[in-house]
Backbone as CSV, one residue per row, in Angstrom:
resi,resn,N_x,N_y,N_z,CA_x,CA_y,CA_z,C_x,C_y,C_z
1,UNK,-1.258,24.020,-44.599,-2.554,23.613,-44.062,-2.472,23.628,-42.536
2,UNK,-3.555,23.995,-41.899,-3.597,24.087,-40.447,-4.232,22.834,-39.863
3,UNK,-4.066,22.675,-38.555,-4.694,21.578,-37.826,-6.208,21.686,-37.976
4,UNK,-6.904,20.568,-38.305,-8.358,20.648,-38.499,-9.092,21.287,-37.328
5,UNK,-8.693,21.000,-36.098,-9.395,21.551,-34.940,-9.218,23.060,-34.810
6,UNK,-8.233,23.624,-35.483,-7.985,25.061,-35.346,-9.134,25.899,-35.898
7,UNK,-9.976,25.335,-36.748,-11.111,26.093,-37.298,-12.455,25.597,-36.759
8,UNK,-12.434,24.789,-35.699,-13.680,24.248,-35.165,-14.442,25.231,-34.287
9,UNK,-13.809,26.275,-33.799,-14.525,27.289,-33.042,-14.458,27.112,-31.537
10,UNK,-15.439,27.681,-30.857,-15.504,27.699,-29.391,-15.794,26.307,-28.848
11,UNK,-15.114,25.945,-27.760,-15.259,24.623,-27.150,-16.203,24.670,-25.949
12,UNK,-17.077,23.668,-25.870,-17.983,23.452,-24.737,-17.669,22.055,-24.224
13,UNK,-17.142,21.958,-22.999,-16.550,20.713,-22.533,-17.288,20.121,-21.347
14,UNK,-17.367,18.795,-21.359,-17.846,17.982,-20.246,-16.784,16.910,-20.024
15,UNK,-16.985,16.047,-19.031,-16.015,14.988,-18.760,-15.849,14.023,-19.930
16,UNK,-16.918,13.791,-20.709,-16.891,12.766,-21.750,-16.793,13.292,-23.173
17,UNK,-17.111,14.568,-23.391,-17.156,15.097,-24.755,-16.833,16.593,-24.752
18,UNK,-16.216,17.032,-25.829,-16.081,18.459,-26.103,-16.809,18.729,-27.404
19,UNK,-17.722,19.694,-27.376,-18.456,20.111,-28.570,-17.870,21.455,-29.002
20,UNK,-17.570,21.571,-30.282,-17.018,22.804,-30.847,-18.071,23.461,-31.727
21,UNK,-18.131,24.793,-31.662,-19.096,25.550,-32.464,-18.399,26.702,-33.172
22,UNK,-18.522,26.730,-34.497,-17.977,27.811,-35.320,-19.145,28.619,-35.875
23,UNK,-19.418,29.761,-35.272,-20.566,30.589,-35.660,-20.497,31.035,-37.116
24,UNK,-19.293,31.167,-37.675,-19.165,31.601,-39.077,-19.722,30.572,-40.050
25,UNK,-19.807,29.313,-39.630,-20.280,28.255,-40.527,-21.749,27.900,-40.293
26,UNK,-22.362,28.450,-39.255,-23.745,28.106,-38.914,-24.728,28.894,-39.776
27,UNK,-25.681,28.187,-40.404,-26.741,28.858,-41.170,-28.105,28.601,-40.527
28,UNK,-28.102,28.164,-39.280,-29.316,27.971,-38.482,-30.248,26.929,-39.096
29,UNK,-29.663,25.855,-39.604,-30.432,24.719,-40.092,-31.188,24.077,-38.926
30,UNK,-30.615,24.147,-37.735,-31.242,23.772,-36.459,-31.420,22.278,-36.245
31,UNK,-30.671,21.445,-36.943,-30.729,20.002,-36.679,-30.322,19.717,-35.237
32,UNK,-29.424,20.504,-34.693,-28.983,20.318,-33.313,-30.103,20.649,-32.331
33,UNK,-30.761,21.776,-32.532,-31.831,22.223,-31.633,-32.991,21.235,-31.659
34,UNK,-33.355,20.769,-32.844,-34.440,19.785,-32.950,-34.026,18.429,-32.388
35,UNK,-32.740,18.088,-32.506,-32.269,16.773,-32.075,-32.129,16.627,-30.575
36,UNK,-31.545,17.609,-29.911,-31.354,17.573,-28.457,-31.533,18.986,-27.893
37,UNK,-32.778,19.442,-27.753,-32.994,20.818,-27.290,-32.470,21.082,-25.878
38,UNK,-32.325,20.041,-25.058,-31.783,20.246,-23.718,-30.275,20.513,-23.757
39,UNK,-29.608,20.159,-24.850,-28.177,20.422,-25.019,-27.959,21.697,-25.827
40,UNK,-28.701,21.834,-26.927,-28.538,22.956,-27.855,-29.740,23.895,-27.717
41,UNK,-29.579,24.949,-26.920,-30.670,25.879,-26.645,-30.187,27.305,-26.913
42,UNK,-30.535,27.879,-28.072,-30.039,29.214,-28.421,-30.468,30.321,-27.457
43,UNK,-31.501,30.086,-26.641,-31.938,31.102,-25.687,-31.145,31.047,-24.379
44,UNK,-30.390,29.978,-24.153,-29.655,29.808,-22.897,-28.213,30.316,-23.036
45,UNK,-27.594,30.578,-21.907,-26.173,30.930,-21.848,-25.509,29.963,-20.884
46,UNK,-24.546,29.194,-21.253,-24.105,29.000,-22.630,-25.156,28.230,-23.420
47,UNK,-25.156,28.379,-24.723,-26.207,27.765,-25.536,-25.982,26.273,-25.748
48,UNK,-24.760,25.796,-25.514,-24.470,24.360,-25.594,-24.123,23.880,-24.198
49,UNK,-24.865,22.879,-23.717,-24.608,22.262,-22.417,-24.162,20.821,-22.667
50,UNK,-22.852,20.619,-22.720,-22.278,19.317,-23.067,-22.540,18.250,-22.010
51,UNK,-23.057,18.641,-20.846,-23.346,17.674,-19.786,-24.826,17.308,-19.706
52,UNK,-25.645,17.775,-20.647,-27.098,17.603,-20.551,-27.631,16.355,-21.248
53,UNK,-26.753,15.523,-21.800,-27.159,14.263,-22.438,-25.916,13.384,-22.535
54,UNK,-26.115,12.080,-22.734,-24.954,11.200,-22.909,-24.106,11.626,-24.117
55,UNK,-22.802,11.485,-23.977,-21.857,11.931,-25.009,-22.152,11.321,-26.373
56,UNK,-22.499,10.043,-26.427,-22.773,9.390,-27.719,-23.998,10.001,-28.396
57,UNK,-25.015,10.360,-27.607,-26.196,11.026,-28.183,-25.826,12.388,-28.752
58,UNK,-25.032,13.131,-28.015,-24.602,14.449,-28.486,-23.801,14.299,-29.776
59,UNK,-22.884,13.346,-29.805,-22.074,13.121,-31.010,-22.965,12.797,-32.208
60,UNK,-24.001,11.997,-31.990,-24.919,11.652,-33.078,-25.637,12.861,-33.636
61,UNK,-26.042,13.772,-32.767,-26.728,14.986,-33.220,-25.740,15.922,-33.916
62,UNK,-24.544,16.044,-33.398,-23.533,16.893,-34.039,-23.266,16.415,-35.463
63,UNK,-23.224,15.108,-35.665,-22.978,14.567,-37.015,-24.099,14.925,-37.991
64,UNK,-25.276,15.299,-37.487,-26.387,15.715,-38.362,-26.228,17.145,-38.868
65,UNK,-25.360,17.923,-38.250,-25.155,19.316,-38.669,-24.573,19.315,-40.081
66,UNK,-25.315,19.834,-41.064,-24.847,19.728,-42.444,-23.763,20.731,-42.819
67,UNK,-23.511,21.719,-41.970,-22.608,22.802,-42.354,-21.182,22.637,-41.853
68,UNK,-20.977,21.765,-40.868,-19.666,21.678,-40.234,-19.474,22.739,-39.164
69,UNK,-20.549,23.446,-38.791,-20.452,24.434,-37.713,-20.242,23.749,-36.367
70,UNK,-20.707,22.508,-36.235,-20.538,21.740,-35.004,-19.597,20.568,-35.246
71,UNK,-18.720,20.337,-34.278,-17.840,19.171,-34.270,-17.782,18.659,-32.840
72,UNK,-17.230,17.489,-32.664,-17.085,16.951,-31.316,-15.795,16.158,-31.212
73,UNK,-15.389,15.968,-29.972,-14.264,15.104,-29.660,-14.658,14.321,-28.414
74,UNK,-14.774,13.004,-28.551,-15.079,12.151,-27.408,-13.801,11.931,-26.611
75,UNK,-13.902,11.992,-25.283,-12.715,11.792,-24.456,-12.226,10.346,-24.537
76,UNK,-13.161,9.387,-24.586,-12.803,7.969,-24.630,-13.539,7.275,-25.758
77,UNK,-13.408,7.783,-26.944,-14.119,7.184,-28.062,-13.465,7.561,-29.372
78,UNK,-14.013,7.017,-30.437,-13.417,7.275,-31.748,-13.698,8.697,-32.236
79,UNK,-12.828,9.160,-33.110,-13.049,10.449,-33.771,-14.159,10.286,-34.799
80,UNK,-14.731,11.397,-35.208,-15.766,11.369,-36.242,-15.168,10.854,-37.541
81,UNK,-15.764,9.812,-38.095,-15.277,9.310,-39.386,-16.116,9.890,-40.501
82,UNK,-15.473,10.148,-41.630,-16.231,10.704,-42.750,-17.209,9.695,-43.330
83,UNK,-18.338,10.203,-43.785,-19.309,9.379,-44.512,-18.831,9.270,-45.953
84,UNK,-19.459,8.391,-46.742,-19.126,8.385,-48.172,-19.358,9.782,-48.753
85,UNK,-18.528,10.161,-49.691,-18.613,11.502,-50.272,-19.941,11.700,-50.982
86,UNK,-20.598,12.824,-50.669,-21.869,13.152,-51.315,-22.014,14.665,-51.404
87,UNK,-22.788,15.094,-52.394,-23.135,16.504,-52.568,-24.646,16.573,-52.690
88,UNK,-25.273,17.409,-51.873,-26.726,17.582,-51.906,-27.035,19.033,-52.263
89,UNK,-27.757,19.220,-53.349,-28.165,20.559,-53.778,-29.453,20.910,-53.052
90,UNK,-29.462,22.060,-52.374,-30.660,22.507,-51.670,-31.337,23.598,-52.490
91,UNK,-32.651,23.452,-52.684,-33.398,24.447,-53.440,-33.245,25.816,-52.780
92,UNK,-32.883,26.809,-53.575,-32.707,28.186,-53.101,-31.676,28.302,-51.980
93,UNK,-30.764,27.343,-51.908,-29.797,27.358,-50.820,-28.447,26.799,-51.219
94,UNK,-27.692,26.350,-50.222,-26.310,25.939,-50.449,-26.181,24.528,-51.016
95,UNK,-24.930,24.157,-51.224,-24.565,22.774,-51.509,-24.104,22.177,-50.187
96,UNK,-24.679,21.047,-49.780,-24.227,20.350,-48.582,-23.289,19.237,-49.021
97,UNK,-22.067,19.246,-48.504,-21.070,18.229,-48.821,-20.801,17.387,-47.593
98,UNK,-20.609,16.093,-47.815,-20.197,15.168,-46.757,-19.106,14.286,-47.325
99,UNK,-18.185,13.865,-46.475,-17.118,12.972,-46.900,-15.794,13.385,-46.292
100,UNK,-14.722,12.868,-46.858,-13.372,13.229,-46.441,-12.975,14.423,-47.299
101,UNK,-13.298,15.625,-46.836,-13.230,16.835,-47.651,-11.949,17.628,-47.410
102,UNK,-11.406,18.161,-48.479,-10.357,19.169,-48.428,-10.865,20.329,-49.266
103,UNK,-11.098,21.465,-48.625,-11.723,22.612,-49.283,-10.716,23.752,-49.356
104,UNK,-10.457,24.217,-50.575,-9.581,25.377,-50.758,-10.368,26.623,-50.393
105,UNK,-9.743,27.481,-49.619,-10.399,28.713,-49.183,-9.370,29.826,-49.168
106,UNK,-9.802,31.062,-49.344,-8.849,32.172,-49.283,-8.190,32.228,-47.909
107,UNK,-6.918,32.615,-47.881,-6.221,32.756,-46.598,-6.962,33.690,-45.653
108,UNK,-7.666,34.678,-46.194,-8.397,35.618,-45.344,-9.544,34.926,-44.611
109,UNK,-10.120,33.877,-45.212,-11.223,33.150,-44.585,-10.716,32.010,-43.722
110,UNK,-9.608,31.404,-44.128,-9.088,30.230,-43.443,-7.574,30.304,-43.404
111,UNK,-6.989,30.470,-42.226,-5.526,30.485,-42.172,-4.965,29.213,-42.802
112,UNK,-4.017,29.365,-43.691,-3.450,28.215,-44.384,-4.126,27.937,-45.707
113,UNK,-5.310,28.536,-45.936,-5.975,28.419,-47.223,-6.647,27.100,-47.513
114,UNK,-6.721,26.211,-46.551,-7.308,24.892,-46.801,-8.017,24.405,-45.545
115,UNK,-9.188,23.802,-45.726,-9.950,23.242,-44.611,-10.139,21.760,-44.861
116,UNK,-9.790,20.944,-43.858,-10.096,19.514,-43.902,-11.297,19.325,-42.995
117,UNK,-12.329,18.667,-43.524,-13.554,18.522,-42.745,-14.337,17.317,-43.241
118,UNK,-15.405,16.988,-42.536,-16.287,15.885,-42.938,-17.640,16.385,-43.422
119,UNK,-17.944,17.683,-43.149,-19.228,18.273,-43.546,-19.015,19.736,-43.866
120,UNK,-19.742,20.229,-44.868,-19.643,21.653,-45.211,-20.864,22.075,-46.011
121,UNK,-21.223,23.347,-45.884,-22.252,23.970,-46.723,-21.541,25.040,-47.541
122,UNK,-21.540,24.865,-48.860,-20.852,25.813,-49.732,-21.841,26.775,-50.366
123,UNK,-21.418,28.023,-50.483,-22.239,29.084,-51.058,-22.538,28.790,-52.518
124,UNK,-23.786,29.010,-52.892,-24.214,28.860,-54.278,-24.754,30.175,-54.826
125,UNK,-25.071,31.119,-53.951,-25.684,32.371,-54.410,-24.647,33.420,-54.790
126,UNK,-23.419,33.256,-54.323,-22.365,34.210,-54.625,-22.276,35.383,-53.671
127,UNK,-23.171,35.476,-52.699,-23.213,36.646,-51.820,-22.623,36.416,-50.429
128,UNK,-22.183,35.210,-50.124,-21.650,34.921,-48.796,-20.436,35.788,-48.487
129,UNK,-20.345,36.245,-47.251,-19.151,36.969,-46.819,-18.145,36.012,-46.194
130,UNK,-18.412,34.715,-46.265,-17.530,33.686,-45.714,-17.207,32.642,-46.785
131,UNK,-17.073,33.080,-48.035,-16.808,32.144,-49.133,-15.550,31.336,-48.860
132,UNK,-15.545,30.089,-49.214,-16.514,29.391,-50.055,-17.729,28.883,-49.282
133,UNK,-17.759,29.125,-47.966,-18.835,28.589,-47.140,-20.086,29.460,-47.218
134,UNK,-21.232,28.835,-47.052,-22.508,29.537,-46.995,-22.596,30.268,-45.657
135,UNK,-23.140,31.478,-45.673,-23.392,32.205,-44.430,-24.870,32.544,-44.248
136,UNK,-25.729,31.944,-45.075,-27.166,32.171,-44.963,-27.671,33.344,-45.781
137,UNK,-26.802,34.063,-46.472,-27.205,35.229,-47.261,-28.209,34.871,-48.344
138,UNK,-28.226,33.626,-48.795,-29.157,33.203,-49.855,-30.614,33.460,-49.471
139,UNK,-30.891,33.611,-48.196,-32.272,33.868,-47.756,-32.765,35.242,-48.197
140,UNK,-31.869,36.074,-48.683,-32.234,37.425,-49.131,-32.699,37.457,-50.572
141,UNK,-33.209,36.351,-51.096,-33.802,36.377,-52.423,-33.178,35.472,-53.460
142,UNK,-32.140,34.713,-53.118,-31.542,33.797,-54.088,-32.553,32.722,-54.471
143,UNK,-32.687,32.468,-55.758,-33.609,31.445,-56.246,-32.885,30.543,-57.228
144,UNK,-33.011,29.249,-57.020,-32.483,28.245,-57.939,-33.358,27.014,-57.781
145,UNK,-34.117,26.714,-58.803,-35.035,25.581,-58.729,-34.270,24.270,-58.779
146,UNK,-34.942,23.254,-58.298,-34.340,21.929,-58.265,-33.646,21.711,-56.939
147,UNK,-33.340,20.481,-56.678,-32.688,20.144,-55.421,-33.701,19.943,-54.314
148,UNK,-33.189,19.548,-53.172,-34.022,19.299,-52.001,-34.477,20.623,-51.410
149,UNK,-35.723,20.638,-50.938,-36.209,21.841,-50.261,-35.478,21.970,-48.933
150,UNK,-35.092,23.169,-48.595,-34.379,23.441,-47.357,-35.403,23.534,-46.239
151,UNK,-35.497,22.489,-45.435,-36.493,22.425,-44.370,-35.819,22.735,-43.049
152,UNK,-36.087,23.881,-42.502,-35.514,24.242,-41.213,-36.566,24.251,-40.114
153,UNK,-37.750,23.745,-40.406,-38.816,23.745,-39.394,-38.628,22.618,-38.413
């Protein structure tokens, strides 16, 4: 198993917080953009400005990311703690998992074959090129009734 931070992605750093972004895990749910648009702006370069809001506010918005594409590390604060374990089925979409997760993954997708995380979106349509994680491919026609409607507005 590898260090959890090794799969967190690109780092965006300020004096008080580092925000990590893994594009392979992002399905554009946009909780970050809706939560703090001055920090998370896909039209800007860089798209994450870790100095544009207080670190605690940024950490709160990062924790809303259901896919685990975003993580944070506070310079002078606690690490992200896992929520109680839960699985949320999204209509026509992925499974959102929260908790103290250990996810088995092919070595080709994850060095070491295992991911430790607090949030993840798992593929349900079978078409993801990043299995076991969702990559948004379900938008190409996957249908499964029941579950919460996937609201990205």
